[in-house]
Structures are given as structure tokens and as C-alpha cells.
N, C-alpha and C positions, 0 to 999 in steps of 0.2 A: 734844489740841491740834488746832485746825482748820488747814486748809491756809493760810488767811490769817495766822493767828498764826505758823505755821512760816515763812512768807515774811517776815513782819515781823521775826522773830528773826534770820533769816539776813541780812537787809539791815542790821540794826543791827550785827551782828558784822562784816560786810564793811566797813561805814562806819568802825568802830573800827580795823580792820586797815589801811585805806588812808589814814586821816587824816594820819599823819605825812608820808607821801609827798606828799599834796596840799598840806599846809602848806609843805613845802620848795619845791614848784614855784611856789606863790603868792609866796613870798619871792623866788625867782629872777625871776619876771615883774616884780615890783615894782622889783627892782634894775635890770632891763634896759629898762623902759619909761620914757618921759618924762612929766613932770608938766605940761609945756607943752601948749598947744593943738596940734591936728593938723588939717590940711586935706587931705581925701582927694579927689583927682580920681577920677571913676568912680561917684560917687553911693552909694546905699545898699548896693549889692552889695559894693563894696569895704569899706565900713564894717562890714557884718555879717560878711563873710568874715574880716576882720582880728580882730574880737572872737570869732568862732566858733573860729578857730584857737587863740586864747588859752584859751578855755573848754575846748576839747578837750584841750589840753596840760595844763591844770590837773587835769583828771579822768583823765589817763592814757589818753586815746583817741588812740593814736599815729597811726593811719592817717588819722583825721579831721583831726588836726593838720596832717599833711602836705598833704592835699587842700585844706583850707580856706586854708592859707597860700599854696599855689600859685595858687588862684583869686584871692585878694586881690592878689597881686603881678601876675599876668597881666592882670587887669582894670584895675589902676592904670596899668600900662605902656601898655595899649591906650588908656586915657582920655587919658593925656598925649600920645600920638601923635595921637589924634583932635582934641584941642584945637588942635594945630598943623596941622590939616587934612592929616594923613598917614594913609592907610588902614592900620590895624594888620594885619600878616600873621598868619595863624592858627598858623604853625609857631613854637614857642618860640625856636629859634635865630635866625630872621629877625626875630622880635619884639624880641629883645635887641639885635640888630644895628641895627635901626631906631631903638631907644631910644638907642643910643650916638650917633646923629647929632644928637640933641637934648640931649645932655649927660650921659648915663649913663656914669659912669667905668668903666674897664676892670676894676678890682678887684670892683666891685659886679656888673658884667656876668658875671664868672666865677662869683661866688657864686650869682647867679640861675640860671645855666646848671646848676649843681649841683642847685638846687631842682627844676627841671624834669626833670632826669634821674632824681632820686629819685622824684618824683611819678609818672613814667611806669610805675614798677614796680607801682603800686597802683591804676591806673585801670581795669584790666580783670581782675577777680578770676576770671572764667571761663577766661581764657587768660593766666596770668602769664608774663612773659618767661622764656625758657629758662634764663637765669642764676639766677633766683629758684627755679625748679623744681629745678635742680641743688643749690642750697644746702639746700633742704628734704630732698632725697633723701640728702644727705651727713650729715644730722642736725644741722645748725647750729641754734643757738638763735635762731630767727627773732624771738621776742619781744624779746630784747635788741637785735638788729639794728634792728628797727623803732623801738624806743625811742630808740636812738642817732641814727638818721636823723631822727626827729621833733624831737629836741633841736637837731640841726644846722639843720634847716629853720626851726624857731622862731627861733633866734638870727639867722639870715640875714634872715628876714622883719622882725624887730624892728629890726635894724640898718638895713635898707633904708628902712623907713617913718620911722625916726628921722632918717635922713639927708635924705630927700626930701619929708617931709610936715610937719615941725614948723614952726609959724609963730611 
């Protein structure tokens, strides 16, 4: 068997093994997303980040889910502020605070704060935060933790965009 045949065989096996999980995540996304039209402030970056987060979630790419969702939310909030001629601050806490002045409700603000806190853990793989290093050292199942956080971030992102972008 050639190397290419071996790779093809392994890929087919992995596809069969992960298909049920991907189907379940697809059904979850379908239940949580709207069939109505959506209008994204922030242009193509927000649009692509929103769909990249969903694609990454569907394929079990947990860190990519978290980072793409965070980008979509951050760029959308910044665009909403820019439309109102308010310079969006770079710090997530100040960005959310500024967005509350233009109508972001407190419950959504708290959820988005969680997204930015979670995303902070995964933005610098060379120097992860001390808390993450301690969890790894203690033997925690990081894969399960990251998956749970990705699910939480995905739900927050979908709720946010459904609430603020459906037309």
C-alpha cells in the first residue's frame, strides 16, 4: 500500500468515526440559528467570522470556534459604535461598556464579557495564562474543557446575532 493510499484509508476511517458528532452539531446549529435574514454591521469580516465560527464548531475545531466567534462579536460591536461616530476602544471591557451606551442590554453584555474572557485563554499559545498552565499540570482533561467553552461561546454568539442582527 502506498503512502497516499494509507492516508486516504485513515481519512475515510476518521470521517466515519466523527460523522455522528458532526451531524449532531449540525442539528444543534440548525435549531439555534434563524431562517430570517440577517444584517451584519462590520462588513465581510463580521460575515465571514460568523460563518467560520459555525464551520469550526461543526467540525469540532474548538479553539477556532472560540476565536472566530470572538472576532465576529468584537468587530460587530466596533462597527455599531463606528456607525454612531463613537471610536471603539480596543479593550473588550471598554468596548462592551461603550456598546451599552447605544443599547446593548446588561444580560448580553455579561455574556459577551464571558466570551472575551474565554478567548483570552487561547490568543497566545506561546504563553498561555498561568491558570491554564496549572490546569494542564494538574492533569485536567483540557479537550473536554475547550469543547465546553466552545459550545458556550457558540451559543452566546448565536444568541447575540439573533438578537441584534435579524431583520
